[in-house]
Backbone bond lengths (Angstrom), bond angles and torsions (degrees), N, CA, C in turn:
res aa  C-N    CA-C-N  psi(-1)  N-CA   C-N-CA  omega(-1)  CA-C   N-CA-C  phi
1 M - - - 1.471 - - 1.531 109.37 -
2 P 1.348 118.15 132.80 1.459 120.21 179.28 1.521 110.60 -61.49
3 S 1.323 115.85 144.89 1.458 120.66 178.14 1.523 109.38 -74.92
4 R 1.363 114.35 161.49 1.473 119.03 178.22 1.534 110.14 -61.24
5 R 1.349 115.84 -36.63 1.473 119.52 -179.18 1.526 110.55 -62.84
6 S 1.340 117.27 -42.95 1.461 119.58 -178.21 1.516 111.03 -68.54
7 I 1.359 116.44 -35.39 1.468 119.80 178.47 1.526 110.08 -65.28
8 L 1.359 116.14 -42.10 1.463 119.85 -179.58 1.528 111.03 -67.40
9 A 1.316 116.60 -30.69 1.465 120.24 -178.35 1.518 112.82 -80.19
10 L 1.347 117.10 -13.84 1.457 120.54 -174.13 1.526 113.41 -59.38
11 P 1.347 120.68 -45.17 1.472 119.24 179.67 1.522 112.98 -57.90
12 A 1.319 116.44 -40.44 1.465 119.45 -179.73 1.521 110.96 -66.03
13 L 1.334 116.24 -40.26 1.461 120.03 178.65 1.519 111.33 -64.60
14 L 1.354 115.91 -41.97 1.457 120.02 178.47 1.526 111.31 -64.35
15 A 1.336 116.38 -39.60 1.465 120.32 178.80 1.518 110.70 -64.13
16 A 1.340 115.58 -42.23 1.463 119.34 179.07 1.526 111.19 -63.61
17 A 1.329 115.50 -42.83 1.459 119.77 178.89 1.521 110.87 -63.02
18 G 1.346 115.21 -40.04 1.463 119.19 178.23 1.517 111.56 -63.72
19 G 1.351 116.07 -39.70 1.461 119.93 177.86 1.510 111.79 -63.42
20 Q 1.321 116.80 -40.28 1.461 120.75 178.53 1.527 111.17 -64.90
21 Q 1.344 115.89 -39.90 1.463 119.66 179.23 1.528 111.01 -65.30
22 R 1.343 116.19 -40.50 1.463 119.31 178.73 1.518 110.86 -64.48
23 A 1.365 116.00 -40.93 1.465 120.05 178.96 1.524 110.51 -63.87
24 A 1.346 115.66 -39.43 1.467 119.49 179.67 1.520 110.80 -65.14
25 R 1.345 116.43 -43.12 1.473 119.49 179.07 1.520 110.89 -63.86
26 A 1.347 116.62 -40.89 1.468 120.52 179.88 1.517 110.75 -63.31
27 S 1.335 116.63 -39.36 1.466 119.98 -178.81 1.518 111.72 -68.08
28 E 1.346 116.82 -27.56 1.464 119.90 179.59 1.530 111.87 -67.19
29 T 1.319 117.18 -30.05 1.463 120.82 -178.88 1.524 112.26 -102.56
30 Y 1.328 117.80 0.18 1.465 121.45 -176.75 1.519 110.43 -70.88
31 P 1.346 116.54 137.96 1.466 127.39 -9.36 1.529 110.34 -93.12
32 D 1.320 115.95 134.71 1.467 119.16 179.79 1.519 112.02 -109.75
33 R 1.316 116.88 11.53 1.461 123.18 173.65 1.528 108.13 -155.43
34 P 1.332 118.52 168.93 1.468 120.44 -175.59 1.533 112.98 -58.63
35 V 1.334 115.04 144.97 1.459 123.35 178.67 1.532 108.05 -110.36
36 T 1.322 115.83 134.67 1.463 121.33 -179.84 1.533 110.38 -101.39
37 I 1.327 116.18 130.12 1.459 121.53 171.90 1.523 107.33 -107.18
38 V 1.313 116.61 112.64 1.467 122.01 -178.50 1.522 109.23 -82.85
39 V 1.325 115.60 135.73 1.464 123.28 174.64 1.520 107.45 -120.64
40 G 1.316 116.50 128.54 1.465 120.18 -176.27 1.511 114.95 -84.76
41 F 1.336 117.00 13.24 1.451 121.47 -177.63 1.522 109.63 -133.01
42 A 1.327 116.28 167.03 1.455 121.34 -173.90 1.526 111.76 -68.83
43 A 1.325 114.97 157.71 1.458 120.77 175.85 1.526 110.11 -62.77
44 G 1.328 115.48 143.20 1.450 120.35 177.68 1.516 114.60 99.43
45 G 1.326 117.62 -16.75 1.454 121.00 178.55 1.521 111.33 -81.20
46 S 1.332 116.21 176.29 1.462 120.07 -175.43 1.531 112.12 -64.60
47 T 1.339 118.02 -40.12 1.462 120.41 -179.77 1.521 110.67 -65.46
48 D 1.325 116.42 -42.06 1.460 121.15 178.31 1.520 110.52 -62.80
49 L 1.323 116.99 -42.69 1.457 120.61 -178.86 1.526 111.26 -64.28
50 V 1.331 116.90 -44.91 1.462 120.58 177.69 1.527 110.21 -60.13
51 A 1.331 116.44 -45.31 1.465 120.47 -179.05 1.525 111.42 -60.96
52 R 1.315 118.00 -40.51 1.467 120.83 -177.92 1.525 111.75 -70.34
53 L 1.318 117.44 -36.70 1.463 119.81 176.18 1.531 110.80 -66.66
54 I 1.348 116.31 -41.41 1.469 120.71 177.93 1.527 110.19 -65.91
55 A 1.342 116.50 -43.07 1.470 120.70 -179.37 1.526 111.01 -59.77
56 Q 1.320 116.49 -43.44 1.464 120.16 179.79 1.531 110.93 -61.98
57 S 1.322 116.65 -43.61 1.467 120.21 -178.79 1.519 111.88 -69.05
58 L 1.334 117.84 -39.96 1.467 120.52 178.33 1.528 110.85 -67.38
59 S 1.325 117.18 -34.88 1.472 120.23 177.13 1.523 110.17 -59.92
60 E 1.326 116.04 -42.48 1.459 120.36 179.98 1.530 111.17 -70.70
61 A 1.329 116.63 -38.61 1.462 120.10 -176.13 1.521 112.31 -72.58
62 L 1.332 117.65 -38.49 1.461 121.39 -174.30 1.528 113.05 -105.08
63 K 1.338 116.30 5.37 1.466 121.46 174.67 1.525 112.26 56.31
64 Q 1.325 115.00 39.21 1.461 120.57 177.80 1.531 107.44 -151.26
65 S 1.313 115.79 153.12 1.464 120.53 -176.05 1.536 111.33 -75.05
66 F 1.326 116.41 128.05 1.466 123.55 169.89 1.521 106.85 -112.75
67 V 1.327 116.79 121.13 1.463 121.33 -175.50 1.519 110.00 -119.90
68 V 1.341 116.00 150.97 1.461 122.11 -178.61 1.522 109.56 -99.34
69 D 1.322 116.12 134.49 1.465 123.47 178.54 1.522 107.80 -123.03
70 N 1.332 117.38 113.46 1.460 121.52 -179.46 1.520 110.32 -85.80
71 R 1.328 115.98 115.50 1.475 122.72 177.46 1.529 106.90 -117.02
72 T 1.313 117.24 90.60 1.459 120.78 -170.26 1.524 111.93 -89.34
73 G 1.343 114.37 159.48 1.451 120.61 174.01 1.509 113.10 132.00
74 A 1.339 115.76 144.09 1.467 123.87 173.92 1.525 112.52 53.18
75 A 1.341 115.88 46.14 1.470 121.77 175.98 1.528 112.35 54.73
76 G 1.326 116.23 39.96 1.461 120.79 177.19 1.508 115.11 95.15
77 V 1.330 118.48 -10.71 1.467 121.53 -176.20 1.530 111.15 -65.22
78 V 1.339 117.85 -35.48 1.471 120.56 179.91 1.527 110.17 -61.57
79 G 1.313 117.43 -45.68 1.460 120.81 178.63 1.516 112.06 -65.33
80 H 1.328 116.92 -42.62 1.465 120.59 178.15 1.528 111.17 -61.08
81 T 1.319 116.05 -40.19 1.467 120.40 -179.99 1.525 110.67 -62.86
82 A 1.326 116.55 -42.32 1.470 120.66 -179.60 1.521 110.81 -60.32
83 V 1.329 117.44 -41.37 1.459 120.45 -178.73 1.523 111.07 -75.11
84 A 1.313 117.26 -37.38 1.465 120.72 178.17 1.529 111.14 -59.66
85 R 1.335 116.92 -29.85 1.464 121.80 -177.94 1.528 112.59 -96.60
86 A 1.320 117.70 -2.49 1.465 121.19 -176.38 1.526 111.06 -76.26
87 R 1.330 115.65 159.18 1.454 120.96 176.05 1.539 108.90 -62.64
88 P 1.336 117.75 128.52 1.471 120.42 -176.90 1.530 112.59 -82.20
89 D 1.330 115.43 68.32 1.468 119.54 -176.47 1.527 113.10 -120.61
90 G 1.347 116.51 4.93 1.448 120.08 179.11 1.512 114.76 89.95
91 Y 1.338 117.41 -1.85 1.454 119.94 -178.17 1.527 113.07 -97.84
92 T 1.329 116.78 -2.11 1.465 121.97 171.17 1.520 107.53 -130.46
93 L 1.328 116.09 118.14 1.456 122.55 -179.17 1.528 109.07 -121.59
94 L 1.311 116.30 173.03 1.460 121.61 -176.63 1.524 109.97 -135.04
95 M 1.336 116.46 126.49 1.458 120.54 167.90 1.525 105.83 -92.21
96 A 1.317 115.05 102.28 1.457 121.35 -171.16 1.520 111.20 -102.40
97 T 1.320 116.16 155.40 1.461 121.35 174.42 1.522 109.40 -122.20
98 N 1.331 115.65 155.68 1.463 120.18 -178.27 1.524 112.55 -64.45
99 S 1.332 117.33 -22.14 1.462 118.66 177.35 1.525 110.97 -62.04
100 T 1.340 116.31 -24.88 1.469 120.15 179.40 1.519 111.78 -103.33
101 Y 1.345 118.61 -49.68 1.466 118.32 -174.09 1.531 112.79 -78.64
102 V 1.335 117.91 -13.45 1.469 120.24 175.39 1.522 111.39 -109.55
103 M 1.336 117.11 -51.66 1.461 121.15 -167.51 1.523 114.81 -87.53
104 A 1.327 117.65 -35.71 1.469 120.83 -173.77 1.526 114.22 -54.56
105 P 1.351 119.51 -41.23 1.469 117.94 -179.83 1.526 113.82 -59.94
106 F 1.331 117.34 -26.73 1.471 120.26 178.05 1.522 112.01 -84.89
107 L 1.324 117.06 -23.40 1.454 121.43 -172.63 1.522 113.46 -93.93
108 Y 1.334 116.29 -28.64 1.461 121.09 -178.28 1.524 109.07 -108.82
109 G 1.303 115.51 139.12 1.458 119.49 -176.55 1.517 113.84 -63.61
110 N 1.327 117.36 -35.52 1.459 119.71 -175.76 1.516 109.68 -152.79
111 I 1.331 117.38 116.73 1.452 121.17 174.31 1.525 108.03 -113.16
112 P 1.342 117.71 147.48 1.472 121.08 -169.01 1.528 115.34 -82.33
113 Y 1.312 118.53 29.54 1.463 121.95 176.70 1.520 107.82 -160.22
114 D 1.314 115.98 161.34 1.464 121.45 175.16 1.519 107.29 -91.67
115 S 1.323 117.27 111.56 1.464 121.30 -173.71 1.519 112.52 -60.94
116 E 1.332 117.25 -24.99 1.464 120.37 -177.42 1.519 112.74 -83.76
117 T 1.328 117.28 -33.68 1.462 120.37 -172.36 1.527 114.65 -110.26
118 A 1.328 118.31 -9.51 1.471 120.35 -173.87 1.522 112.92 -79.50
119 F 1.339 117.32 -13.76 1.456 119.42 -173.25 1.524 111.60 -130.39
120 A 1.332 114.67 150.10 1.464 121.95 174.98 1.527 107.59 -109.49
121 P 1.322 118.86 119.74 1.464 119.89 -176.78 1.522 113.20 -71.62
122 I 1.323 115.34 139.91 1.463 121.65 170.37 1.527 108.62 -96.75
123 S 1.330 116.22 -53.03 1.468 119.90 178.43 1.521 110.49 -172.46
124 L 1.323 115.97 149.04 1.458 121.74 163.90 1.526 106.65 -73.41
125 V 1.317 117.51 124.04 1.461 121.69 -175.29 1.527 111.07 -84.04
126 G 1.320 116.81 -49.22 1.454 120.86 -177.83 1.507 110.65 174.37
127 N 1.323 116.00 -175.20 1.465 119.29 177.01 1.518 109.99 -139.36
128 N 1.306 113.73 160.75 1.454 122.42 -175.95 1.521 107.92 -125.56
129 G 1.326 116.17 109.59 1.451 119.75 179.13 1.521 111.64 -74.25
130 Q 1.317 115.25 164.35 1.458 121.54 176.75 1.522 108.86 -123.64
131 V 1.312 115.71 153.05 1.457 121.02 -176.27 1.520 109.57 -106.39
132 L 1.326 116.70 121.26 1.459 120.50 173.88 1.524 107.03 -72.18
133 S 1.312 114.84 109.53 1.460 121.86 -173.33 1.521 109.52 -119.67
134 V 1.329 115.84 151.10 1.465 120.85 178.26 1.520 108.92 -128.67
135 H 1.323 114.77 160.45 1.466 119.73 174.55 1.525 108.56 -68.53
136 P 1.336 118.08 140.58 1.465 120.15 -176.57 1.525 114.66 -56.95
137 A 1.333 116.90 -21.49 1.468 119.05 -179.85 1.526 112.51 -74.70
138 L 1.334 116.50 -17.15 1.462 119.48 179.52 1.531 108.49 -72.60
139 P 1.323 118.69 125.32 1.473 121.17 -172.38 1.522 113.80 -80.45
140 V 1.344 116.76 57.03 1.467 121.07 178.47 1.515 108.51 -134.38
141 R 1.347 116.47 148.73 1.448 121.34 -176.26 1.522 113.51 -121.38
142 D 1.320 116.57 -12.72 1.462 119.49 -178.24 1.520 109.26 -152.44
143 I 1.332 115.86 176.97 1.462 121.05 -176.12 1.530 111.21 -63.75
144 A 1.326 116.75 -44.36 1.470 119.60 179.86 1.520 111.00 -60.48
145 G 1.330 116.62 -41.24 1.456 120.14 178.56 1.518 112.18 -64.76
146 L 1.347 116.20 -38.19 1.469 119.92 178.10 1.519 110.80 -64.78
147 V 1.323 116.73 -43.98 1.468 120.14 -179.79 1.526 110.05 -60.95
148 D 1.323 117.88 -46.38 1.470 121.14 178.92 1.525 110.88 -60.96
149 Y 1.322 116.32 -42.97 1.462 121.14 -179.54 1.530 111.10 -61.89
150 L 1.330 115.89 -44.95 1.470 120.02 -177.64 1.524 111.86 -69.02
151 K 1.313 117.17 -36.09 1.466 119.94 -177.84 1.527 111.83 -66.84
152 T 1.304 117.33 -26.16 1.471 119.71 177.16 1.529 111.63 -88.18
153 R 1.327 116.86 -4.76 1.474 122.09 -179.68 1.533 109.32 -138.66
154 P 1.324 118.09 59.36 1.478 120.33 -175.11 1.527 112.63 -57.81
155 G 1.324 114.97 124.12 1.457 121.16 176.69 1.508 115.72 76.75
156 Q 1.329 118.52 -0.68 1.463 120.29 -175.28 1.528 112.95 -84.82
157 V 1.320 117.17 -23.45 1.460 120.72 178.14 1.525 109.67 -94.77
158 N 1.327 117.13 129.67 1.465 121.47 177.67 1.525 110.39 -88.47
159 F 1.318 116.80 146.02 1.461 120.75 172.73 1.524 109.48 -125.04
160 S 1.321 116.17 140.86 1.460 121.30 179.88 1.518 110.15 -99.33
161 T 1.333 116.30 154.57 1.457 121.89 175.78 1.524 108.93 -142.46
162 S 1.333 115.67 169.93 1.464 121.31 177.33 1.523 111.85 -75.63
163 G 1.323 117.16 -1.74 1.463 121.73 179.41 1.510 110.83 144.29
164 V 1.323 115.59 161.33 1.455 120.72 178.94 1.527 109.84 -59.81
165 A 1.325 116.56 128.84 1.473 124.70 176.94 1.519 113.41 75.71
166 G 1.347 118.43 6.23 1.450 120.14 172.97 1.523 110.59 -72.69
167 T 1.333 117.09 170.19 1.461 119.23 -175.96 1.526 112.19 -64.52
168 S 1.345 118.16 -33.80 1.464 119.44 177.24 1.525 110.95 -66.91
169 H 1.326 116.76 -35.60 1.466 120.45 175.81 1.527 110.74 -66.02
170 M 1.329 115.52 -46.07 1.461 119.36 -178.09 1.524 111.21 -64.04
171 A 1.347 116.58 -38.27 1.466 119.97 178.55 1.525 110.47 -62.90
172 T 1.338 116.97 -39.87 1.462 119.68 -179.44 1.518 111.20 -69.58
173 E 1.327 116.89 -38.84 1.467 119.92 177.41 1.526 110.41 -63.17
174 L 1.333 116.54 -40.49 1.465 120.03 177.48 1.528 110.33 -64.21
175 F 1.325 116.86 -41.77 1.464 121.08 178.93 1.526 110.93 -61.16
176 M 1.324 117.19 -45.48 1.461 119.78 -179.69 1.525 111.15 -67.21
177 S 1.327 116.41 -38.06 1.458 120.18 179.50 1.529 111.49 -63.25
178 M 1.338 116.24 -42.96 1.453 120.04 -175.68 1.531 113.06 -80.05
179 S 1.337 117.18 -29.35 1.464 120.50 -175.99 1.524 113.01 -93.70
180 G 1.328 116.36 -20.85 1.463 119.75 -175.58 1.514 113.00 81.48
181 A 1.334 116.86 6.71 1.466 121.27 178.62 1.525 109.92 -84.26
182 S 1.327 115.64 166.52 1.461 120.45 -178.27 1.519 110.08 -139.27
183 M 1.355 116.19 130.20 1.465 122.49 174.42 1.521 108.35 -133.74
184 T 1.338 116.01 170.52 1.466 121.88 -179.28 1.522 109.43 -107.54
185 H 1.318 116.18 130.03 1.466 122.95 -174.83 1.528 111.94 -81.00
186 V 1.341 115.51 130.29 1.464 121.70 172.32 1.527 106.98 -126.17
187 P 1.336 118.04 98.28 1.476 119.97 -177.76 1.519 112.35 -79.22
188 Y 1.331 116.24 145.20 1.458 123.17 176.34 1.528 108.59 -122.76
189 R 1.316 116.29 175.08 1.466 121.36 -179.63 1.527 109.73 -96.56
190 G 1.321 115.46 73.44 1.456 119.79 176.80 1.514 112.60 116.45
191 G 1.347 114.35 161.01 1.448 120.33 -178.24 1.518 113.40 -68.43
192 G 1.338 117.87 -32.92 1.459 121.66 179.58 1.520 112.01 -61.42
193 P 1.341 118.40 -53.96 1.467 119.76 177.52 1.527 113.36 -61.91
194 A 1.332 117.29 -32.92 1.465 119.99 178.46 1.523 110.62 -65.56
195 A 1.344 117.07 -42.50 1.466 120.86 177.58 1.522 110.94 -67.20
196 Q 1.329 116.88 -37.52 1.457 120.94 178.72 1.523 110.67 -63.07
197 A 1.329 116.25 -39.62 1.468 120.37 178.44 1.520 111.10 -62.67
198 L 1.318 116.98 -34.85 1.461 120.44 177.37 1.527 110.51 -69.25
199 M 1.319 117.16 -43.27 1.470 120.40 -178.41 1.524 111.77 -62.94
200 T 1.329 116.68 -37.44 1.465 120.10 -177.34 1.520 112.59 -83.59
201 G 1.322 117.10 -7.62 1.451 119.94 179.04 1.520 114.02 86.22
202 E 1.354 117.25 9.62 1.462 119.26 175.18 1.530 110.74 -62.63
203 V 1.330 115.72 -31.90 1.464 121.98 176.11 1.520 108.18 -130.27
204 G 1.333 115.86 164.88 1.448 119.93 -177.57 1.508 114.78 -98.13
205 A 1.342 117.43 -20.58 1.463 120.16 -174.54 1.516 110.45 -148.25
206 C 1.342 114.98 156.13 1.465 119.97 179.18 1.521 109.25 -168.25
207 F 1.327 117.28 141.52 1.455 121.92 168.45 1.530 107.23 -85.12
208 V 1.347 116.22 116.03 1.462 122.58 -175.00 1.524 108.85 -114.94
209 D 1.346 117.31 137.99 1.464 120.93 176.52 1.526 110.03 -52.31
210 V 1.332 115.56 143.60 1.464 121.16 -175.56 1.528 111.80 -55.19
211 A 1.335 117.26 -47.29 1.462 120.43 -176.21 1.523 111.65 -63.42
212 T 1.328 117.92 -28.61 1.465 121.74 177.24 1.515 110.73 -82.57
213 A 1.325 116.73 -40.11 1.465 121.01 -175.62 1.518 112.71 -68.99
214 A 1.336 117.99 -35.07 1.467 121.07 -173.85 1.533 112.77 -56.81
215 P 1.338 120.01 -53.76 1.472 118.58 179.70 1.523 113.02 -68.71
216 L 1.318 117.79 -32.17 1.469 120.45 179.04 1.526 110.73 -65.82
217 A 1.333 115.36 -40.91 1.465 119.45 178.75 1.526 110.42 -68.50
218 A 1.332 117.02 -39.69 1.463 121.05 179.85 1.531 111.39 -62.27
219 D 1.343 116.40 -33.77 1.464 121.35 -179.64 1.529 112.58 -86.98
220 G 1.339 117.00 -1.58 1.453 120.41 179.59 1.518 114.60 77.33
221 K 1.336 117.08 14.01 1.457 119.97 -179.08 1.524 112.37 -79.72
222 V 1.347 116.47 -25.49 1.464 122.01 172.95 1.525 106.82 -138.68
223 R 1.324 116.16 163.70 1.460 120.37 175.13 1.525 108.17 -112.29
224 A 1.317 117.22 118.69 1.469 122.68 -178.58 1.523 109.18 -85.61
225 L 1.344 116.05 121.44 1.469 120.46 -177.11 1.523 113.10 -101.22
226 G 1.341 117.69 -36.55 1.459 119.64 -176.96 1.512 111.22 -169.76
227 I 1.320 115.64 151.01 1.459 120.78 179.55 1.518 109.65 -100.71
228 S 1.319 116.46 144.43 1.465 121.09 -170.74 1.517 114.37 -78.40
229 S 1.338 117.75 -20.78 1.459 120.93 179.50 1.522 109.72 -81.96
230 L 1.331 116.34 164.48 1.462 120.34 179.85 1.522 111.63 -69.86
231 Q 1.347 116.23 -30.17 1.447 120.55 -179.19 1.532 110.50 -93.81
232 R 1.320 115.52 144.99 1.451 119.02 170.94 1.526 108.77 -70.79
233 S 1.313 116.63 155.11 1.458 120.81 -179.09 1.517 110.61 -97.90
234 P 1.345 117.74 137.87 1.476 119.67 175.19 1.522 112.48 -62.62
235 L 1.332 117.47 -19.86 1.462 119.91 177.83 1.523 111.83 -76.21
236 L 1.348 116.14 -22.43 1.467 121.91 178.45 1.526 107.71 -139.50
237 S 1.310 115.77 63.74 1.462 120.21 -170.69 1.523 113.65 -64.14
238 D 1.346 117.32 -22.20 1.459 119.76 -178.89 1.528 112.84 -90.07
239 V 1.335 116.70 -1.23 1.468 120.73 179.78 1.519 109.30 -95.62
240 R 1.320 116.12 123.17 1.452 121.00 -175.30 1.520 111.49 -75.00
241 S 1.324 115.58 156.51 1.461 120.79 171.29 1.529 108.46 -69.68
242 I 1.323 116.62 141.04 1.466 120.44 178.40 1.518 110.56 -59.08
243 S 1.334 116.53 -30.66 1.469 120.42 -179.17 1.520 112.39 -63.52
244 E 1.317 117.46 -20.66 1.469 120.32 177.23 1.525 111.30 -70.35
245 S 1.334 116.81 -24.18 1.461 121.66 177.38 1.526 111.91 -106.23
246 L 1.340 116.09 -27.89 1.459 122.39 -178.94 1.528 107.25 -127.36
247 P 1.334 117.28 83.92 1.476 120.91 -172.52 1.529 112.54 -54.40
248 G 1.330 114.62 133.90 1.459 120.66 179.02 1.509 113.95 94.60
249 F 1.335 118.00 -10.99 1.460 119.70 -179.81 1.527 109.68 -73.35
250 E 1.301 115.83 131.68 1.469 121.65 175.65 1.511 109.18 -159.14
251 S 1.310 116.26 130.14 1.465 121.39 177.61 1.521 107.88 -154.33
252 S 1.319 116.50 141.29 1.459 120.46 178.99 1.519 109.42 -162.21
253 T 1.315 115.22 164.39 1.462 121.07 167.22 1.518 106.51 -90.54
254 D 1.321 116.70 117.36 1.465 121.58 -178.01 1.521 109.96 -101.11
255 F 1.321 115.93 138.22 1.464 122.11 179.49 1.525 109.32 -113.67
256 A 1.332 116.45 131.68 1.463 120.93 179.87 1.521 109.56 -137.87
257 L 1.336 115.88 143.32 1.466 120.93 175.18 1.521 107.88 -96.40
258 L 1.340 115.64 121.93 1.464 122.27 -178.04 1.522 110.00 -123.62
259 A 1.324 114.69 158.85 1.469 122.08 174.80 1.529 107.79 -125.38
260 P 1.324 118.14 161.47 1.465 118.99 174.98 1.526 110.84 -61.92
261 A 1.317 116.92 143.77 1.458 120.37 175.49 1.522 109.38 -56.84
262 G 1.314 116.44 140.56 1.457 121.01 -178.99 1.512 113.89 95.55
263 T 1.329 117.28 -4.90 1.470 119.82 175.05 1.525 108.67 -61.07
264 P 1.322 118.98 131.19 1.475 120.83 -175.58 1.516 113.16 -52.61
265 E 1.309 115.65 139.07 1.457 121.30 -178.43 1.534 112.56 -56.57
266 P 1.342 120.00 -43.48 1.468 118.88 178.95 1.527 113.10 -59.70
267 V 1.326 116.91 -36.14 1.460 120.57 178.31 1.521 109.94 -67.68
268 R 1.332 116.65 -43.78 1.475 120.05 179.20 1.531 110.88 -63.46
269 Q 1.323 116.14 -38.88 1.462 119.15 178.56 1.523 111.39 -64.82
270 Q 1.338 115.74 -40.52 1.461 119.15 179.50 1.530 110.42 -64.88
271 L 1.329 116.08 -42.06 1.460 119.85 178.16 1.529 110.86 -63.69
272 H 1.329 116.18 -40.29 1.459 119.65 -179.82 1.529 110.94 -64.49
273 R 1.321 116.49 -44.21 1.466 119.79 178.83 1.532 111.03 -60.81
274 A 1.329 115.74 -44.03 1.466 119.71 -178.44 1.524 110.89 -67.08
275 L 1.332 117.06 -42.77 1.453 120.20 -179.33 1.523 111.42 -66.07
276 T 1.330 116.54 -41.70 1.468 120.27 177.91 1.521 110.60 -59.78
277 A 1.325 115.98 -39.92 1.468 120.34 -179.44 1.524 111.58 -67.03
278 V 1.327 117.54 -44.41 1.470 118.76 -177.15 1.530 111.13 -71.59
279 L 1.335 117.39 -31.47 1.471 119.33 178.22 1.527 111.30 -68.76
280 A 1.331 116.75 -24.47 1.463 120.84 177.25 1.529 112.25 -83.12
281 D 1.316 117.40 -10.20 1.461 120.97 -178.88 1.528 109.64 -71.19
282 P 1.318 118.05 124.59 1.473 120.48 -177.11 1.533 113.92 -58.89
283 V 1.328 116.67 -31.04 1.467 119.43 -178.54 1.525 110.43 -67.48
284 L 1.345 117.08 -51.28 1.465 120.29 178.92 1.527 110.35 -64.68
285 K 1.322 116.30 -43.50 1.464 119.54 -179.93 1.524 110.77 -58.25
286 G 1.323 116.23 -41.48 1.458 119.84 178.73 1.518 112.35 -63.91
287 K 1.331 117.03 -40.99 1.470 120.77 178.67 1.524 111.25 -63.58
288 L 1.326 116.42 -41.49 1.463 119.90 179.27 1.530 111.09 -67.72
289 E 1.315 116.33 -40.79 1.467 119.56 179.90 1.522 111.83 -65.81
290 Q 1.331 116.93 -30.56 1.462 120.18 175.96 1.531 111.54 -64.40
291 Q 1.318 116.38 -22.75 1.461 121.55 177.33 1.534 111.70 -95.39
292 G 1.323 116.02 9.43 1.455 120.03 178.08 1.514 114.45 83.42
293 V 1.339 117.41 12.15 1.456 121.21 -177.44 1.528 110.40 -90.66
294 N 1.310 116.20 127.21 1.460 122.50 173.56 1.524 107.54 -88.29
295 V 1.318 117.86 110.88 1.466 122.12 -176.26 1.533 109.49 -73.25
296 I 1.340 116.29 133.07 1.461 120.65 -177.09 1.524 111.10 -118.71
297 G 1.321 117.69 -74.48 1.463 121.54 -171.90 1.516 109.69 79.60
298 S 1.321 116.95 140.30 1.465 120.55 -179.29 1.512 109.51 -157.72
299 T 1.322 116.08 165.54 1.460 120.86 168.52 1.520 108.14 -81.47
300 P 1.334 118.43 160.97 1.463 119.73 175.95 1.530 113.11 -56.83
301 S 1.324 117.54 -39.85 1.467 119.65 -179.42 1.521 110.94 -68.40
302 E 1.324 118.07 -36.92 1.466 120.68 175.79 1.515 110.69 -63.11
303 F 1.330 116.80 -39.48 1.462 119.52 177.81 1.520 111.07 -63.49
304 R 1.332 116.96 -43.44 1.472 119.68 -179.64 1.525 110.94 -60.09
305 R 1.323 117.46 -42.91 1.470 120.21 178.83 1.525 110.91 -64.57
306 Y 1.328 115.89 -42.33 1.459 120.22 179.75 1.530 110.83 -63.58
307 R 1.328 115.73 -44.50 1.462 119.54 -179.84 1.530 110.84 -60.82
308 A 1.332 117.97 -41.96 1.464 121.32 179.77 1.526 110.83 -60.78
309 Q 1.327 116.60 -40.75 1.462 120.35 178.47 1.533 110.79 -65.06
310 E 1.327 116.26 -41.98 1.456 120.65 -179.78 1.531 111.71 -67.26
311 V 1.329 117.05 -38.61 1.465 120.85 177.79 1.527 110.06 -60.27
312 A 1.324 116.72 -45.02 1.460 120.46 179.75 1.524 110.99 -63.68
313 R 1.321 116.78 -43.26 1.468 120.64 -176.07 1.516 112.29 -68.87
314 W 1.343 116.78 -51.67 1.454 119.07 -176.18 1.523 112.15 -75.83
315 G 1.328 116.83 -28.60 1.459 119.02 174.55 1.519 111.30 -60.38
316 R 1.328 115.80 -40.72 1.468 120.40 178.83 1.533 110.51 -65.63
317 I 1.338 117.12 -45.79 1.465 120.47 -178.98 1.528 110.93 -62.81
318 I 1.328 117.16 -45.90 1.461 121.20 -178.64 1.522 110.96 -61.90
319 T 1.332 116.43 -40.26 1.459 120.36 179.99 1.525 111.40 -70.34
320 E 1.331 116.22 -46.81 1.470 120.18 -177.67 1.531 111.49 -64.52
321 R 1.328 116.97 -37.91 1.464 121.03 -176.84 1.528 111.89 -89.40
322 N 1.331 116.84 -2.38 1.461 123.31 177.58 1.529 111.28 54.91
323 I 1.346 115.26 51.41 1.470 120.75 -178.37 1.527 108.88 -90.78
324 R 1.323 115.70 133.51 1.460 121.18 178.76 1.510 109.91 -130.01
325 A 1.330 116.57 142.57 1.452 120.53 175.81 1.522 109.08 -71.42
326 P 1.335 117.64 149.98 1.473 119.92 178.96 1.516 110.97 -63.44
327 S 1.310 116.59 142.02 1.477 120.34 -178.40 1.518 109.87 -81.73
């Protein structure tokens, strides 16, 4: 005879089973309406561009519309918050960057979600290296020469960034930490103005996105010394990785597709399969590489391990360098 405890527990068990069946049925027809990919940055930037290329390919692969929704503010935190609070049904996704899912918790005193538990990873999409570039008037030709030059002139050379705590700022802080060199920070409102300041000679150095740096270097407007990613870029194949001169150096803007925590596993698996397939497509891969993006792709567990490593690394740099986001 069933115990009283098991009889009392039966409604809850039946409800749970019913919920699982509904989730399974929903996943069988997913997606049966448009899917939104939230981007926490303005239209036209690298994250927005990556999201739109991915959205177009997923629309074709899954025979349903994937649209991009730009929710800007607080270095991506506004967009992350919107997705963290969204219904976990697979119809709201997030094109996230490491500047938000890794660095923001250390830079902002209080964010309205737990960056580690609020999201379910679909895949690491790729990364975008930056080129440590100098004004042509600076008498240096390589990374070693720049380090020697800066060490004899501590703080005398200015460097521009897309803003306090942006990826170009973080890359420069990492470079100074590892090389022992010292420069003075001049933040701008975006990567475009930061690159413009370098071209005009307002500053002497800047980490510039690969796709922006390549034509500027070709025209002699800046001098490209090294790329921040471990791999050389096909857009600047003759420019060495900074790690070749400064072992262990690595910095990039990383792009990842995330879903709200609690999104059904079958839906996440379907999204992962579709994303893996489109990232392997030579046409999409070529378009992303033209923008300086190194296509990666990962399993959810690989992303979690990678994120943990990045949290430890950048958390240490942010703490040691006493970097704070603007209030």
